C-alpha positions in Angstrom: 111.3 104.9 103.2 108.5 103.5 101.1 108.6 99.7 100.8 106.8 97.2 98.6 106.5 93.9 100.3 105.2 90.5 99.1 104.3 87.6 101.4 103.0 89.5 104.4 100.5 86.8 105.4 103.2 84.3 106.1 104.6 83.8 109.6 108.0 85.5 108.9 106.5 88.0 106.5 104.1 89.2 109.1 106.9 89.8 111.6 109.1 91.5 109.0 106.4 93.9 108.1 105.6 94.7 111.8 109.3 95.4 112.4 109.6 97.6 109.3 106.5 99.6 110.5 108.0 99.9 114.0 111.2 101.3 112.5 109.1 104.1 110.9 108.9 103.0 107.3 105.8 103.0 105.1 104.9 99.5 103.8 102.7 98.5 100.9 101.9 94.8 101.3 100.7 93.0 98.2 98.8 89.7 98.9 98.0 87.0 96.5 94.6 86.0 98.0 91.5 88.0 98.4 90.9 89.3 101.9 88.0 87.0 102.7 90.0 83.9 101.8 92.3 83.9 104.8 91.6 81.6 107.7 93.1 80.6 111.0 96.4 82.1 112.0 97.0 83.7 108.6 93.7 85.6 109.1 94.9 86.8 112.5 98.1 88.1 111.0 96.3 90.0 108.2 93.8 91.5 110.7 96.7 92.9 112.7 98.3 94.5 109.7 95.1 96.0 108.4 95.1 99.7 109.1 98.8 99.7 109.9 100.0 99.6 106.3 98.6 99.9 102.8 97.4 96.5 101.6 96.4 95.2 98.2 94.6 91.8 98.0 94.0 89.4 95.1 97.2 90.5 93.4 99.7 87.8 92.4 103.3 88.7 91.9 104.1 89.5 88.3 100.5 89.6 87.2 99.0 92.5 85.2 97.4 93.9 88.3 100.7 93.7 90.1 102.5 95.5 87.3 99.8 98.1 87.1 100.2 98.7 90.9 103.9 99.3 90.8 103.7 101.6 87.8 101.3 103.9 89.7 103.5 104.3 92.8 107.2 104.7 93.5 109.1 102.6 96.0 112.5 102.9 97.6 112.9 99.2 98.5 111.3 96.0 97.2 111.1 93.1 99.6 110.1 89.9 97.7 109.3 87.5 100.5 106.5 85.6 98.8 107.2 82.2 97.4 105.3 79.1 96.2 105.6 76.9 99.3 102.4 74.8 98.9 103.2 71.3 100.2 106.9 72.2 100.3 107.8 69.1 102.2 106.1 66.8 99.7 108.4 64.7 97.4 106.0 65.8 94.6 106.7 69.5 95.1 106.9 71.0 91.6 110.1 73.0 91.5 109.7 74.5 88.1 106.1 75.5 88.7 107.2 77.2 91.9 110.1 79.0 90.1 107.6 80.3 87.5 105.4 81.6 90.2 108.3 83.2 92.2 109.7 85.0 89.2 106.8 85.7 86.9 107.5 88.6 84.5 110.5 89.3 86.7 112.5 91.4 84.2 109.5 93.7 83.6 108.8 93.9 87.4 112.3 94.9 88.3 112.7 97.4 85.4 109.4 99.0 86.3 110.5 99.4 89.9 113.8 100.9 88.8 112.1 103.3 86.5 110.0 104.4 89.5 113.1 105.1 91.7 113.7 101.8 93.5 117.3 100.9 93.8 117.4 97.8 96.0 115.6 94.4 96.2 115.7 92.0 99.2 115.0 88.4 98.4 114.3 85.8 101.1 116.2 82.6 100.9 116.2 79.3 102.8 118.9 77.5 104.8 117.8 74.4 102.9 119.0 75.7 99.6 122.1 74.2 97.9 125.3 75.9 99.1 123.7 77.0 102.4 124.0 75.6 105.9 127.6 76.6 106.3 128.7 74.3 103.5 129.2 75.8 100.0 129.1 72.2 98.6 125.9 71.3 100.3 123.0 69.9 98.2 119.5 71.1 98.3 117.6 69.4 101.1 114.4 69.3 99.0 112.8 70.4 95.7 111.5 73.4 97.6 115.1 74.3 98.6 116.1 74.0 94.9 113.3 76.2 93.8 114.5 78.9 96.2 118.0 78.7 94.9 117.0 78.9 91.3 114.8 81.9 92.1 117.7 83.6 93.7 119.9 83.1 90.7 117.3 84.5 88.3 116.7 87.5 90.7 120.4 88.2 90.9 120.8 88.2 87.1 117.8 90.3 86.4 118.5 92.8 89.2 121.9 93.5 87.8 120.7 94.1 84.3 117.9 96.4 85.7 120.3 98.5 87.8 119.1 97.3 91.2 121.4 96.0 94.0 120.2 92.8 95.5 120.4 91.4 99.0 119.6 87.9 100.0 118.3 87.1 103.5 118.6 83.4 104.4 116.1 82.1 106.9 116.9 79.1 109.2 114.2 77.7 111.6 112.2 80.6 113.1 109.7 80.1 115.9 107.5 82.3 117.9 104.0 83.8 118.2 101.6 83.5 115.3 103.4 80.6 113.7 101.5 77.7 112.1 101.1 74.5 114.3 104.7 73.3 114.1 107.2 71.8 116.5 107.3 74.4 119.3 103.5 74.8 119.1 103.1 71.1 119.3 105.2 71.1 122.5 103.3 73.9 124.2 100.0 72.5 123.2 100.8 69.1 124.8 102.1 70.7 128.0 99.0 72.8 128.4 97.0 69.6 128.0 99.0 67.9 130.7 100.6 65.5 128.2 104.2 64.5 127.4 105.3 65.2 123.8 107.8 63.2 121.9 110.8 64.4 119.9 111.2 62.2 116.9 114.3 63.8 115.4 116.5 64.7 118.4 119.8 64.1 116.6 119.3 66.8 113.9 121.4 69.9 114.5 119.2 72.8 113.5 119.2 76.6 113.9 116.1 77.7 115.8 115.9 81.4 115.9 113.3 83.5 117.8 111.1 85.3 115.3 111.5 88.8 116.8 115.3 88.5 116.6 115.0 87.4 113.0 112.8 90.3 112.1 115.2 92.8 113.7 118.0 91.3 111.7 115.9 91.5 108.6 115.3 95.2 108.9 118.9 95.9 109.8 120.1 94.0 106.7 117.5 95.5 104.4 119.0 99.0 104.8 122.6 97.9 104.7 124.8 97.4 101.7 125.5 93.8 102.5 124.8 91.2 99.8 123.9 88.3 102.0 122.8 87.8 105.6 122.5 84.4 107.3 121.3 85.2 110.9 121.7 82.4 113.4 119.9 81.6 116.7 120.1 78.5 118.9 122.4 76.1 117.1 122.1 72.7 118.7 120.6 69.2 118.5 116.8 69.2 118.4 116.8 67.2 121.6 118.8 69.9 123.4 116.8 72.7 121.9 113.6 71.0 123.3 115.3 71.0 126.7 116.0 74.7 126.3 112.4 75.3 125.2 111.0 73.3 128.1 113.0 75.1 130.7 112.0 78.6 129.5 108.3 77.7 129.1 108.0 75.7 132.3 109.0 78.6 134.5 106.4 80.8 132.7 103.6 78.3 132.5 104.2 77.2 136.1 103.5 73.7 134.9 105.7 70.7 134.4 107.0 70.5 130.8 108.4 67.0 130.3 109.3 65.5 127.0 110.6 62.2 125.6 113.4 62.0 123.0 112.8 59.0 120.8 115.8 57.1 119.3 116.3 58.6 115.9 117.0 55.8 113.3 116.1 57.5 110.1 117.9 60.5 108.6 116.1 61.8 105.5 117.7 65.2 105.9 121.3 66.3 106.6 122.4 66.0 110.2 123.5 69.6 110.4 121.8 72.6 108.6 122.4 76.0 110.2 123.2 79.6 109.5 126.5 81.2 110.2 126.0 84.9 111.1 125.9 85.8 114.8 123.2 88.4 115.8 124.1 92.0 115.4 121.1 93.8 116.8 119.9 94.6 120.3 117.4 91.9 121.5 115.7 91.1 124.8 115.8 87.3 125.1 113.8 87.2 128.3 111.0 89.4 126.9 110.8 87.1 123.9 110.1 84.1 126.1 107.7 86.0 128.2 105.6 87.0 125.2 105.8 83.6 123.6 104.5 81.9 126.8 101.7 84.4 127.1 100.8 83.9 123.4 100.4 80.2 124.0 98.3 80.7 127.1 96.0 83.2 125.4 95.6 80.9 122.4 94.7 78.1 124.8 92.2 80.2 126.7 90.5 81.2 123.4 90.4 77.6 122.3 89.0 76.3 125.6 
């Protein structure tokens, strides 16, 4: 199938595109920035995708150039993974600005896709949206979570009027190779330096899911008729997850991987925020950990 994909330079987007390509599909990735603007790990992701799929750079979602692009080609599936996530953890995150960016000229975009033969759209959601996390009454964790929920509501309404079916794929806490410097990268980096990292929020119950498992679930869902998918991974306290991570990495690094759980006294986010759907695809857990440890080691060697 021919797929239009936005947000391919992101951590999850990169893995989703790779898995779509591996499944034998043709992917046209539309990127907001110009090719020369990417740096660091985003640049590494883009460089890996170049030559494997068709890519258009400097093309923002809903812009004139974007509309011109989709009118020139026909697509079977539209995967809208891109979202305004700039400083998404900041209390000053502009929810309405993000919404406008996420859904710019949406009615025209969806109608143009339908006219070209597209019949399904997949929108990426977040476990931090209101009504997610296994609790339909849960509030948005942040302004970013609220912007994602509003985006989904507008997409659902406009997809229906355009004749498209819509699927929503809700992401929890993915981790794996080619992520930004986040919690698991912080742990591995400290262990390779011979240091002992600290876990500041060990009491939070989160849903940490290996990125290749998440990508396989995404592809499976995209070509199903399901309306929502909430794939789940390791659901446990962050302190216990750190112990799991330490055990798996320690036997592959062949180095001690100690850590300290600090006493958590502040709770700015809900104690529990997780997805609810058990994995449905075949997945090699041991191979994931092997590849993750090797990725950290290679990154360390390049850096040193």
